[in-house]
TORDO-389029 format. One record per residue (C-alpha): y, x, z; residue number from 1. Coordinates in Angstrom, 1 decimal, padded with zeros to 4 digits. Layout:
N
ATOM      Y      X      Z   i
ATOM      Y      X      Z NUM
...
END
This chain:
498
ATOM      Y      X      Z   i
ATOM  002.9 -036.4  007.8   1
ATOM  003.0 -032.7  008.0   2
ATOM  002.1 -030.9  004.7   3
ATOM -000.5 -028.8  006.5   4
ATOM -001.4 -027.7  010.0   5
ATOM -000.8 -024.0  010.3   6
ATOM -003.2 -023.6  013.2   7
ATOM -006.1 -024.3  010.7   8
ATOM -005.3 -021.4  008.5   9
ATOM -005.2 -017.6  008.8  10
ATOM -001.8 -016.0  008.0  11
ATOM -002.9 -014.9  004.5  12
ATOM -004.1 -018.4  003.7  13
ATOM -000.9 -019.9  005.1  14
ATOM  001.2 -017.5  003.1  15
ATOM -000.6 -018.6 -000.1  16
ATOM -000.2 -022.3  000.7  17
ATOM  003.5 -021.9  001.5  18
ATOM  004.2 -020.9 -002.1  19
ATOM  003.4 -024.4 -003.1  20
ATOM  005.6 -026.2 -000.5  21
ATOM  009.2 -026.9 -001.5  22
ATOM  010.0 -029.6  001.1  23
ATOM  012.4 -028.2  003.7  24
ATOM  011.5 -031.0  006.2  25
ATOM  007.8 -030.3  005.8  26
ATOM  008.4 -026.6  006.4  27
ATOM  010.5 -027.3  009.5  28
ATOM  007.6 -029.4  010.9  29
ATOM  005.2 -026.6  010.2  30
ATOM  007.4 -024.1  012.0  31
ATOM  007.5 -026.3  015.1  32
ATOM  003.8 -026.8  015.0  33
ATOM  003.2 -023.1  014.8  34
ATOM  005.5 -022.3  017.7  35
ATOM  003.9 -025.0  019.8  36
ATOM  000.4 -023.8  018.8  37
ATOM -000.7 -020.3  018.0  38
ATOM  002.8 -019.0  018.0  39
ATOM  002.0 -016.1  015.7  40
ATOM  004.9 -013.8  014.9  41
ATOM  003.8 -013.1  011.3  42
ATOM  003.1 -016.8  010.6  43
ATOM  006.5 -017.8  011.9  44
ATOM  008.2 -015.1  009.8  45
ATOM  006.3 -016.4  006.7  46
ATOM  007.3 -020.0  007.3  47
ATOM  011.0 -019.0  008.0  48
ATOM  011.0 -016.9  004.8  49
ATOM  009.8 -019.8  002.8  50
ATOM  012.4 -022.1  004.4  51
ATOM  015.1 -019.6  003.4  52
ATOM  013.8 -019.5 -000.1  53
ATOM  013.7 -023.2 -000.4  54
ATOM  017.1 -023.5  001.2  55
ATOM  018.4 -021.0 -001.3  56
ATOM  017.2 -023.2 -004.2  57
ATOM  018.9 -026.3 -002.6  58
ATOM  022.1 -024.3 -002.1  59
ATOM  022.1 -023.4 -005.8  60
ATOM  021.7 -027.0 -006.8  61
ATOM  024.6 -028.0 -004.5  62
ATOM  026.7 -025.2 -005.9  63
ATOM  027.0 -027.1 -009.1  64
ATOM  029.3 -029.6 -007.4  65
ATOM  031.4 -026.8 -005.8  66
ATOM  034.9 -026.2 -007.0  67
ATOM  035.6 -023.7 -009.7  68
ATOM  035.5 -020.1 -008.5  69
ATOM  032.7 -020.6 -006.0  70
ATOM  030.1 -017.9 -005.9  71
ATOM  027.2 -018.4 -008.2  72
ATOM  023.6 -017.2 -007.5  73
ATOM  021.8 -015.4 -010.3  74
ATOM  018.9 -017.2 -011.8  75
ATOM  015.4 -015.9 -011.0  76
ATOM  013.9 -014.2 -014.0  77
ATOM  010.2 -014.0 -013.0  78
ATOM  007.7 -016.4 -011.4  79
ATOM  007.4 -014.4 -008.2  80
ATOM  008.6 -015.5 -004.8  81
ATOM  011.2 -013.1 -003.4  82
ATOM  010.8 -013.2  000.4  83
ATOM  014.2 -012.0  001.3  84
ATOM  017.3 -011.3 -000.9  85
ATOM  020.7 -010.0  000.1  86
ATOM  023.4 -012.6 -000.3  87
ATOM  025.0 -010.6 -003.2  88
ATOM  022.6 -009.9 -006.0  89
ATOM  023.8 -008.0 -009.0  90
ATOM  024.1 -010.0 -012.2  91
ATOM  022.1 -007.3 -014.1  92
ATOM  019.0 -007.7 -011.9  93
ATOM  016.2 -008.2 -014.5  94
ATOM  013.2 -008.0 -012.2  95
ATOM  012.8 -008.2 -008.4  96
ATOM  011.8 -004.5 -008.1  97
ATOM  014.6 -003.0 -010.2  98
ATOM  016.9 -002.6 -007.2  99
ATOM  014.9 -002.3 -004.0 100
ATOM  017.9 -002.4 -001.7 101
ATOM  018.1 -006.1 -002.7 102
ATOM  014.4 -006.9 -002.3 103
ATOM  012.3 -006.7  000.8 104
ATOM  008.9 -008.0 -000.4 105
ATOM  007.0 -009.8 -003.1 106
ATOM  004.2 -012.3 -002.9 107
ATOM  002.3 -014.3 -005.5 108
ATOM  002.3 -011.7 -008.3 109
ATOM -000.3 -011.3 -010.9 110
ATOM -001.9 -007.9 -011.3 111
ATOM -004.5 -006.6 -013.8 112
ATOM -005.9 -003.5 -015.5 113
ATOM -006.1  000.2 -014.6 114
ATOM -003.3  002.3 -016.0 115
ATOM -003.5  006.0 -016.6 116
ATOM -000.5  008.3 -017.1 117
ATOM -001.7  010.8 -019.8 118
ATOM  000.2  014.1 -019.4 119
ATOM  000.6  016.3 -022.4 120
ATOM  001.3  020.0 -023.0 121
ATOM  002.2  021.6 -026.3 122
ATOM  001.6  018.3 -028.1 123
ATOM -001.9  017.7 -026.8 124
ATOM -003.5  015.7 -023.9 125
ATOM -004.3  018.1 -021.0 126
ATOM -007.8  018.0 -019.7 127
ATOM -007.0  016.1 -016.5 128
ATOM -005.6  013.3 -018.6 129
ATOM -009.0  013.0 -020.4 130
ATOM -010.8  013.3 -017.1 131
ATOM -008.8  010.3 -015.7 132
ATOM -009.4  008.2 -018.9 133
ATOM -013.1  008.8 -018.6 134
ATOM -013.2  007.9 -014.9 135
ATOM -011.0  004.9 -015.5 136
ATOM -013.4  003.7 -018.2 137
ATOM -016.3  004.0 -015.8 138
ATOM -014.5  002.3 -013.0 139
ATOM -013.3 -000.7 -015.1 140
ATOM -016.7 -001.1 -016.7 141
ATOM -018.3 -001.4 -013.2 142
ATOM -015.4 -003.6 -012.0 143
ATOM -015.8 -006.0 -014.9 144
ATOM -019.5 -006.4 -014.1 145
ATOM -019.1 -006.8 -010.4 146
ATOM -016.2 -009.3 -010.5 147
ATOM -017.1 -011.0 -013.8 148
ATOM -013.7 -009.9 -015.1 149
ATOM -012.3 -008.7 -018.4 150
ATOM -009.7 -006.1 -017.4 151
ATOM -008.7 -003.0 -019.4 152
ATOM -007.9  000.7 -019.2 153
ATOM -004.3  001.2 -020.3 154
ATOM -003.3  004.7 -021.3 155
ATOM  000.4  005.7 -021.1 156
ATOM  001.7  008.7 -023.1 157
ATOM  005.4  009.8 -023.5 158
ATOM  006.9  012.6 -025.5 159
ATOM  008.4  013.6 -028.8 160
ATOM  005.1  013.2 -030.6 161
ATOM  003.6  010.5 -028.5 162
ATOM  002.6  008.3 -031.4 163
ATOM  000.3  011.1 -032.7 164
ATOM -001.7  011.0 -029.4 165
ATOM -002.2  007.3 -029.2 166
ATOM -005.5  007.4 -031.0 167
ATOM -006.8  010.2 -028.7 168
ATOM -006.0  008.1 -025.7 169
ATOM -008.2  005.3 -027.2 170
ATOM -010.9  007.8 -028.1 171
ATOM -011.2  009.1 -024.5 172
ATOM -011.6  005.6 -023.0 173
ATOM -008.5  003.4 -023.1 174
ATOM -008.5 -000.1 -024.4 175
ATOM -004.7  000.0 -024.9 176
ATOM -002.5  003.0 -025.6 177
ATOM  001.2  002.4 -024.9 178
ATOM  003.5  005.1 -026.0 179
ATOM  007.2  005.9 -026.0 180
ATOM  008.4  008.5 -028.5 181
ATOM  011.8  010.2 -028.5 182
ATOM  012.9  013.7 -029.6 183
ATOM  014.7  014.0 -026.2 184
ATOM  011.4  013.6 -024.4 185
ATOM  009.9  016.9 -025.6 186
ATOM  010.0  018.2 -022.0 187
ATOM  009.4  016.3 -018.8 188
ATOM  012.6  015.1 -017.1 189
ATOM  012.5  012.9 -013.9 190
ATOM  015.0  010.2 -014.8 191
ATOM  013.9  009.1 -018.3 192
ATOM  010.2  009.5 -017.6 193
ATOM  010.4  007.5 -014.4 194
ATOM  012.5  004.7 -016.1 195
ATOM  010.2  004.5 -019.1 196
ATOM  006.9  004.3 -017.1 197
ATOM  008.5  001.8 -014.6 198
ATOM  009.7 -000.4 -017.5 199
ATOM  006.3 -000.3 -019.2 200
ATOM  004.7 -001.4 -015.9 201
ATOM  007.0 -004.3 -015.0 202
ATOM  008.8 -005.3 -018.1 203
ATOM  008.0 -008.3 -020.2 204
ATOM  005.5 -007.7 -023.0 205
ATOM  003.6 -009.9 -025.4 206
ATOM  000.4 -007.9 -025.1 207
ATOM -000.2 -008.7 -021.5 208
ATOM  000.2 -011.6 -019.1 209
ATOM  000.7 -010.0 -015.7 210
ATOM  003.5 -008.7 -013.5 211
ATOM  002.4 -005.2 -012.8 212
ATOM -000.8 -003.0 -013.1 213
ATOM -003.5 -003.5 -010.5 214
ATOM -004.3  000.3 -010.4 215
ATOM -002.4  003.3 -011.6 216
ATOM -003.7  006.9 -011.9 217
ATOM -001.6  010.0 -012.4 218
ATOM -002.6  013.7 -012.7 219
ATOM -001.9  015.8 -009.6 220
ATOM -000.1  018.4 -011.6 221
ATOM  003.4  019.7 -010.9 222
ATOM  005.0  017.0 -013.1 223
ATOM  002.4  014.4 -012.3 224
ATOM  003.0  014.7 -008.6 225
ATOM  006.7  014.2 -009.1 226
ATOM  006.3  011.3 -011.5 227
ATOM  003.7  009.4 -009.5 228
ATOM  005.8  009.4 -006.4 229
ATOM  008.9  008.2 -008.2 230
ATOM  007.2  005.5 -010.3 231
ATOM  005.2  004.1 -007.3 232
ATOM  008.5  003.9 -005.4 233
ATOM  010.2  002.1 -008.2 234
ATOM  007.3 -000.4 -008.4 235
ATOM  007.5 -000.9 -004.5 236
ATOM  004.1  000.4 -003.8 237
ATOM  002.4  003.4 -002.3 238
ATOM  000.5  006.5 -003.5 239
ATOM -002.5  008.4 -002.4 240
ATOM -001.9  012.0 -003.6 241
ATOM -004.3  014.8 -004.6 242
ATOM -007.5  012.6 -004.7 243
ATOM -010.8  014.0 -005.8 244
ATOM -012.9  010.8 -005.9 245
ATOM -012.3  007.0 -006.6 246
ATOM -014.3  003.9 -006.4 247
ATOM -013.6  000.1 -006.2 248
ATOM -015.2 -002.3 -003.7 249
ATOM -014.4 -005.0 -001.2 250
ATOM -013.4 -004.0  002.3 251
ATOM -013.5 -006.0  005.6 252
ATOM -010.3 -005.2  007.6 253
ATOM -009.4 -006.1  011.2 254
ATOM -006.0 -004.3  011.5 255
ATOM -003.6 -007.1  012.6 256
ATOM -000.8 -005.4  010.5 257
ATOM -002.9 -006.3  007.4 258
ATOM -004.6 -009.5  008.6 259
ATOM -001.7 -011.2  010.3 260
ATOM -003.2 -011.7  013.7 261
ATOM -005.3 -009.8  016.2 262
ATOM -009.0 -010.3  016.3 263
ATOM -009.3 -011.7  012.8 264
ATOM -011.3 -009.9  010.1 265
ATOM -010.2 -010.5  006.5 266
ATOM -012.1 -009.3  003.4 267
ATOM -009.8 -007.6  000.9 268
ATOM -011.2 -007.7 -002.6 269
ATOM -011.0 -005.2 -005.4 270
ATOM -009.7 -002.3 -003.3 271
ATOM -009.4  001.1 -004.9 272
ATOM -010.9  003.6 -002.4 273
ATOM -009.0  006.9 -002.9 274
ATOM -010.8  010.0 -001.4 275
ATOM -008.9  013.2 -000.7 276
ATOM -009.2  016.3  001.5 277
ATOM -007.4  015.7  004.8 278
ATOM -004.9  018.1  006.3 279
ATOM -007.5  019.7  008.7 280
ATOM -009.2  021.2  005.7 281
ATOM -012.6  020.2  006.8 282
ATOM -013.0  016.5  006.2 283
ATOM -012.3  013.8  003.5 284
ATOM -010.0  010.9  004.1 285
ATOM -010.3  007.6  002.2 286
ATOM -006.9  006.0  001.5 287
ATOM -006.6  002.2  000.9 288
ATOM -003.6  000.4 -000.4 289
ATOM -003.7 -003.1  001.2 290
ATOM -001.3 -006.0  001.2 291
ATOM  000.5 -007.3  004.3 292
ATOM  000.6 -011.0  005.0 293
ATOM  004.1 -011.2  003.5 294
ATOM  004.0 -008.2  001.3 295
ATOM  001.9 -007.1 -001.7 296
ATOM  001.4 -003.5 -002.7 297
ATOM  000.7 -003.0 -006.4 298
ATOM -000.1 -001.0 -008.3 299
ATOM -002.6  000.7 -006.0 300
ATOM -001.7  004.3 -007.0 301
ATOM -003.4  007.7 -006.9 302
ATOM -002.8  011.2 -008.2 303
ATOM -006.0  013.0 -009.2 304
ATOM -006.8  016.7 -008.7 305
ATOM -007.5  018.3 -012.1 306
ATOM -011.2  019.1 -012.4 307
ATOM -012.4  016.3 -010.1 308
ATOM -014.2  014.5 -012.9 309
ATOM -015.9  015.6 -016.1 310
ATOM -014.1  015.5 -019.4 311
ATOM -015.7  012.8 -021.5 312
ATOM -016.7  013.2 -025.1 313
ATOM -014.1  011.7 -027.5 314
ATOM -015.4  008.6 -029.4 315
ATOM -013.4  008.6 -032.6 316
ATOM -014.9  005.3 -033.5 317
ATOM -013.5  003.4 -030.5 318
ATOM -011.0  000.7 -031.4 319
ATOM -008.1 -000.3 -029.2 320
ATOM -004.6 -001.8 -029.1 321
ATOM -001.7  000.6 -029.7 322
ATOM  001.7 -000.5 -028.4 323
ATOM  005.0  001.1 -029.3 324
ATOM  007.2  000.7 -026.3 325
ATOM  010.8  000.0 -026.8 326
ATOM  013.5  000.9 -024.3 327
ATOM  017.1  002.1 -024.9 328
ATOM  017.5  005.6 -023.3 329
ATOM  021.1  006.2 -022.3 330
ATOM  022.4  009.7 -022.7 331
ATOM  023.3  009.9 -019.1 332
ATOM  019.6  009.9 -018.3 333
ATOM  019.3  013.3 -019.9 334
ATOM  021.4  015.5 -017.7 335
ATOM  019.4  018.6 -018.2 336
ATOM  019.4  020.3 -021.7 337
ATOM  017.3  023.4 -022.4 338
ATOM  019.3  025.5 -024.8 339
ATOM  017.0  028.5 -024.9 340
ATOM  013.9  029.8 -023.1 341
ATOM  011.6  032.7 -022.8 342
ATOM  007.8  032.3 -023.0 343
ATOM  006.2  033.6 -019.8 344
ATOM  002.8  035.4 -019.8 345
ATOM  000.0  033.0 -019.7 346
ATOM -001.1  034.2 -016.3 347
ATOM -004.6  034.2 -015.0 348
ATOM -006.9  031.4 -016.2 349
ATOM -010.2  031.3 -014.4 350
ATOM -011.4  028.0 -015.7 351
ATOM -013.3  029.4 -018.7 352
ATOM -015.1  032.3 -017.0 353
ATOM -018.8  032.6 -016.9 354
ATOM -018.8  034.2 -013.5 355
ATOM -016.2  034.2 -010.7 356
ATOM -016.3  036.5 -007.7 357
ATOM -014.0  035.1 -005.0 358
ATOM -013.0  036.6 -001.7 359
ATOM -011.6  035.0  001.5 360
ATOM -010.3  035.9  004.9 361
ATOM -013.5  038.0  005.4 362
ATOM -011.7  040.9  003.7 363
ATOM -009.2  040.9  006.6 364
ATOM -010.3  044.1  008.3 365
ATOM -009.7  046.1  005.2 366
ATOM -008.1  044.0  002.4 367
ATOM -007.8  046.8 -000.1 368
ATOM -011.4  047.8  000.3 369
ATOM -012.5  044.2  000.1 370
ATOM -010.7  043.7 -003.2 371
ATOM -012.1  046.9 -004.6 372
ATOM -015.7  045.9 -003.8 373
ATOM -015.2  042.5 -005.3 374
ATOM -013.8  044.1 -008.5 375
ATOM -016.8  046.4 -008.7 376
ATOM -019.1  043.4 -008.8 377
ATOM -016.9  041.6 -011.4 378
ATOM -017.3  044.6 -013.7 379
ATOM -021.1  044.0 -013.8 380
ATOM -020.6  040.9 -015.9 381
ATOM -019.3  040.5 -019.5 382
ATOM -017.2  037.5 -018.7 383
ATOM -016.1  037.5 -015.0 384
ATOM -012.9  037.6 -013.0 385
ATOM -011.7  037.7 -009.4 386
ATOM -010.7  034.5 -007.5 387
ATOM -009.1  034.0 -004.0 388
ATOM -009.3  031.5 -001.3 389
ATOM -006.0  030.0  000.0 390
ATOM -006.5  032.0  003.2 391
ATOM -006.0  035.3  001.4 392
ATOM -002.8  034.1 -000.4 393
ATOM -001.2  032.7  002.8 394
ATOM -002.2  035.8  004.8 395
ATOM  000.0  038.0  002.7 396
ATOM -002.3  041.0  003.2 397
ATOM -000.8  044.4  002.5 398
ATOM -003.0  046.1 -000.1 399
ATOM -002.8  049.3 -002.1 400
ATOM -000.7  049.2 -005.2 401
ATOM -003.7  049.6 -007.5 402
ATOM -005.1  046.2 -006.5 403
ATOM -001.8  044.4 -005.6 404
ATOM -002.0  042.4 -008.9 405
ATOM -005.3  040.9 -007.7 406
ATOM -003.9  039.2 -004.6 407
ATOM -001.4  036.9 -006.5 408
ATOM -001.2  033.2 -005.9 409
ATOM -002.2  032.4 -009.5 410
ATOM -005.8  033.5 -008.6 411
ATOM -006.1  030.9 -005.8 412
ATOM -009.0  028.4 -006.1 413
ATOM -009.2  025.0 -004.6 414
ATOM -007.1  021.8 -004.2 415
ATOM -003.8  023.6 -004.5 416
ATOM -005.0  026.2 -006.9 417
ATOM -007.3  026.3 -009.9 418
ATOM -010.4  024.1 -010.2 419
ATOM -013.3  025.9 -011.7 420
ATOM -016.9  025.2 -012.7 421
ATOM -018.5  028.4 -013.9 422
ATOM -022.2  028.9 -014.3 423
ATOM -022.1  031.3 -011.4 424
ATOM -019.7  031.4 -008.4 425
ATOM -020.0  034.1 -005.8 426
ATOM -018.0  033.5 -002.6 427
ATOM -017.6  036.4 -000.2 428
ATOM -016.1  035.9  003.2 429
ATOM -015.0  032.3  002.5 430
ATOM -015.6  029.6  005.2 431
ATOM -015.7  026.6  002.8 432
ATOM -012.9  024.3  003.9 433
ATOM -012.7  021.0  002.0 434
ATOM -009.7  022.2  000.0 435
ATOM -011.7  025.1 -001.3 436
ATOM -014.8  023.0 -001.9 437
ATOM -013.2  020.5 -004.2 438
ATOM -012.1  023.4 -006.4 439
ATOM -015.5  025.1 -006.9 440
ATOM -018.3  022.7 -006.0 441
ATOM -019.0  021.8 -009.7 442
ATOM -020.2  025.3 -010.3 443
ATOM -023.7  025.5 -011.5 444
ATOM -024.9  028.1 -009.0 445
ATOM -023.0  029.1 -005.9 446
ATOM -023.9  032.2 -003.9 447
ATOM -022.2  032.5 -000.5 448
ATOM -021.9  035.7  001.6 449
ATOM -020.7  035.1  005.2 450
ATOM -021.3  036.6  008.7 451
ATOM -021.3  033.1  010.2 452
ATOM -024.6  031.3  009.6 453
ATOM -022.9  028.0  010.4 454
ATOM -020.0  028.4  007.9 455
ATOM -019.3  025.2  006.0 456
ATOM -019.8  026.9  002.7 457
ATOM -023.5  027.0  003.4 458
ATOM -023.7  023.2  003.0 459
ATOM -022.8  023.3 -000.7 460
ATOM -024.2  026.7 -001.7 461
ATOM -027.4  027.3 -003.6 462
ATOM -028.0  030.7 -002.0 463
ATOM -026.6  031.9  001.3 464
ATOM -026.6  035.5  002.4 465
ATOM -025.8  036.0  006.0 466
ATOM -024.1  039.4  006.2 467
ATOM -020.9  041.4  006.1 468
ATOM -019.3  041.3  002.6 469
ATOM -018.4  045.0  003.1 470
ATOM -022.2  045.7  003.2 471
ATOM -023.5  043.0  000.9 472
ATOM -021.1  043.4 -002.1 473
ATOM -022.0  047.1 -002.7 474
ATOM -025.7  046.2 -002.4 475
ATOM -025.4  043.5 -005.1 476
ATOM -023.4  045.8 -007.3 477
ATOM -026.0  048.5 -007.0 478
ATOM -028.8  046.2 -007.6 479
ATOM -027.2  044.9 -010.8 480
ATOM -026.5  048.4 -012.0 481
ATOM -030.1  049.4 -011.5 482
ATOM -031.5  046.1 -013.0 483
ATOM -033.2  045.1 -009.7 484
ATOM -031.2  041.9 -009.5 485
ATOM -030.6  039.7 -012.5 486
ATOM -027.7  037.4 -011.4 487
ATOM -027.1  036.5 -015.1 488
ATOM -030.5  035.0 -015.4 489
ATOM -029.9  033.1 -012.2 490
ATOM -026.6  031.8 -013.6 491
ATOM -028.4  030.6 -016.7 492
ATOM -031.1  029.0 -014.6 493
ATOM -033.8  031.2 -016.0 494
ATOM -034.8  033.1 -012.8 495
ATOM -034.4  033.5 -009.1 496
ATOM -032.6  036.1 -007.0 497
ATOM -034.9  039.0 -006.2 498
END
């Protein structure tokens, strides 16, 4: 009697059932039944892959009777089914994802927990690391309630003083802080950092009982963008980059690439929804990392734009598990050595300002004059500075030498620039594309000046002034000088614009 009738199962159900069938004859009967019945390409591929795996096991048993010198197959090291392996596997293969040219896909893995890579600078956690820990704590708490689960937030920290930061990782929301400390890790380097995080994620450990993380968050910083892409590639999964919002829920999917057959809807559980501004600059896209019928994608990975979430208060009384990660780091992983360096100027940091006056492409008819007018307004406040939209930076406007320093890329606000949240944000001649919005929409009060009454920035502004910035900015400056307009009171929430 046939082990099971494939026509009674969806491809994902069939794939799950196949992992328990080791009888080659039963598998052959199922293959013929599928071909005579629904004849689904993905179902046939799944059965044939299982037959190959079972056949490989039988070949290994038969090889014990082969004459001396016959080729030996390496023993599998983990309880995960490998769908397709090259004939020649290296003896040093310790995990199916170590050398991806030998591994096509994995099924049947166990995944748990939300991991957060905590980037450091000058021996301290940077703000986005704290933001991600706080968001991860919120997500996992809701997740555990929704799914009656008991999963954790795992913070990862690497560096020459990583052990000193483990307690901070716990204080900002992690249940587990896993660190790797080595004097050679003082500065970020691609090879050792990638190898360490990958080994933490898939290596054997007595503090966990799963194969890889369920979710993994990285900061969308220069180093974080590099590391996230490399680690996710090493772990045979994907990455949604530059995300500004995250949530977890189930999702009903009808895409046959994901379900295994056309016209069938499958509910995927525990899906991390990763929202990011799309390339048009005007909408958000939500990225999902979903398994295929014969392929699992974990961790579901995202890099997070700094400033997307609030920095939580540290809870020094929180108790968590601290893990000292052990891995030998060969010298050849450290090909770059910094022998000397010069400290650059700190540049322009807009993140702590009380007031930011920003200009966009609206200054295009006279860029020099537009910058001058914005600076005149900036001078009316005790703690203010000038910001730019990406449009000004990419336009490369020619301006007078006396204002040239104010059109530098370091003043750019938005997804690819600085993320700010001042008490008062004044945007002059800025349309309000999504990339700009994600960088400024946490400001307490937003005043927008634009000639286009339908400009997108109007949708997220508290006050909108329809007019030419070349006329409105001087009026605002004059009103402030004369005391007729109290924008400081407006910024503090104590008054209204007059």
